[in-house]
Backbone bond lengths (Angstrom), bond angles and torsions (degrees), N, CA, C in turn:
res aa  C-N    CA-C-N  psi(-1)  N-CA   C-N-CA  omega(-1)  CA-C   N-CA-C  phi
1 M - - - 1.400 - - 1.447 112.90 -
2 N 1.266 119.49 150.55 1.424 121.16 -176.81 1.518 111.30 -86.08
3 L 1.252 117.64 161.94 1.464 122.39 -172.93 1.564 109.70 -61.64
4 Q 1.361 117.43 -42.16 1.401 118.76 -178.04 1.581 114.04 -61.82
5 K 1.362 113.57 -39.35 1.479 118.27 176.66 1.504 111.64 -65.46
6 L 1.354 116.64 -37.77 1.446 116.48 176.85 1.469 115.35 -66.45
7 Q 1.395 116.05 -39.23 1.476 117.88 174.69 1.472 113.81 -63.99
8 T 1.364 118.06 -35.14 1.405 122.34 -177.66 1.652 107.63 -67.22
9 L 1.276 115.13 -43.57 1.455 123.60 179.52 1.610 106.63 -61.05
10 R 1.333 113.76 -46.17 1.466 114.95 -177.52 1.542 113.13 -67.00
11 D 1.379 117.18 -37.26 1.372 121.46 176.58 1.591 113.03 -66.54
12 G 1.312 113.01 -37.64 1.430 116.15 177.20 1.489 113.57 -67.24
13 N 1.291 112.56 -42.92 1.477 116.42 175.88 1.573 113.50 -61.51
14 A 1.264 114.46 -34.40 1.489 117.80 178.03 1.412 113.98 -67.28
15 R 1.432 117.14 -35.00 1.468 122.35 173.71 1.543 112.78 -63.67
16 V 1.349 111.91 -38.34 1.484 117.45 -179.25 1.526 107.41 -68.58
17 I 1.356 120.57 -41.08 1.435 125.52 -178.82 1.567 105.86 -58.30
18 Q 1.405 115.56 -49.15 1.420 118.53 -179.13 1.513 113.71 -52.65
19 R 1.422 112.87 -42.57 1.487 115.81 -174.95 1.633 108.65 -70.73
20 Y 1.363 115.53 -33.80 1.442 116.48 178.95 1.549 107.90 -63.56
21 L 1.342 113.97 -47.15 1.500 116.91 179.43 1.526 114.13 -55.87
22 E 1.311 114.43 -41.04 1.504 118.64 178.15 1.433 113.54 -67.43
23 T 1.383 118.16 -32.22 1.506 122.77 168.75 1.510 112.57 -65.18
24 L 1.238 121.48 -38.42 1.420 124.39 -176.46 1.515 112.43 -79.07
25 T 1.357 115.60 -15.83 1.556 119.85 177.56 1.547 112.16 -68.29
26 D 1.304 117.06 -19.03 1.425 120.24 -178.02 1.508 108.96 -121.88
27 P 1.344 115.00 78.48 1.476 117.74 -172.11 1.564 117.54 -69.64
28 Y 1.345 114.37 -12.04 1.372 119.38 176.63 1.489 117.47 -67.82
29 T 1.354 115.71 -28.86 1.417 122.45 -178.95 1.486 111.89 -84.95
30 L 1.303 124.45 -0.44 1.403 128.77 -179.89 1.521 113.75 -113.66
31 S 1.264 117.77 136.92 1.377 119.16 164.50 1.526 115.36 -71.44
32 L 1.298 121.45 168.35 1.444 119.11 178.68 1.480 113.98 -63.36
33 T 1.225 114.03 -38.65 1.539 120.78 176.54 1.480 111.91 -62.17
34 E 1.366 115.32 -45.46 1.524 116.34 174.22 1.508 114.26 -62.46
35 F 1.257 114.45 -39.68 1.477 120.99 -176.01 1.576 107.00 -65.98
36 I 1.237 119.60 -43.60 1.503 124.02 -178.63 1.561 104.32 -68.56
37 A 1.288 120.52 -48.58 1.474 121.81 176.97 1.511 110.70 -53.10
38 T 1.230 115.33 -50.61 1.539 120.82 178.13 1.554 113.11 -55.24
39 L 1.379 114.64 -42.36 1.431 116.35 176.70 1.466 114.96 -68.76
40 D 1.345 116.99 -31.39 1.438 119.57 176.77 1.581 110.66 -69.75
41 A 1.279 115.85 -43.05 1.486 118.20 178.83 1.504 110.48 -65.90
42 L 1.341 120.52 -36.24 1.390 126.14 175.38 1.475 113.60 -58.60
43 E 1.305 107.88 -47.56 1.582 114.88 177.02 1.490 113.76 -57.22
44 K 1.377 116.22 -43.76 1.473 119.91 177.46 1.491 113.82 -66.09
45 K 1.332 120.35 -36.95 1.431 121.42 176.67 1.444 114.06 -68.42
46 V 1.387 118.06 -39.29 1.478 119.52 178.28 1.509 109.96 -66.17
47 T 1.329 119.24 -32.25 1.469 120.08 177.25 1.455 110.60 -70.07
48 Q 1.348 115.98 -35.92 1.515 115.19 -178.58 1.518 106.85 -67.90
49 V 1.322 119.22 -42.14 1.507 120.28 -177.22 1.595 108.70 -66.10
50 L 1.246 116.99 -37.39 1.493 115.31 178.56 1.452 110.81 -66.81
51 L 1.360 118.48 -40.52 1.493 120.52 177.32 1.530 108.58 -63.64
52 L 1.273 120.93 -35.75 1.496 117.88 -178.16 1.517 112.41 -76.61
53 K 1.264 116.00 -21.64 1.492 118.11 178.52 1.594 108.87 -78.45
54 A 1.309 118.58 -20.50 1.459 124.46 -175.71 1.531 108.47 -69.33
């Protein structure tokens, strides 16, 4: 992959991470299952961003 595509993927994943964090800041709107699922998805996106930075 070229550098520009990797940067675009990283930036897109960073935006998704931001939305997940915003979702988690209001825990009263989420059930426990939704909270855990959001945390799992957040962990995967953070891992992807870290791999793209390497």
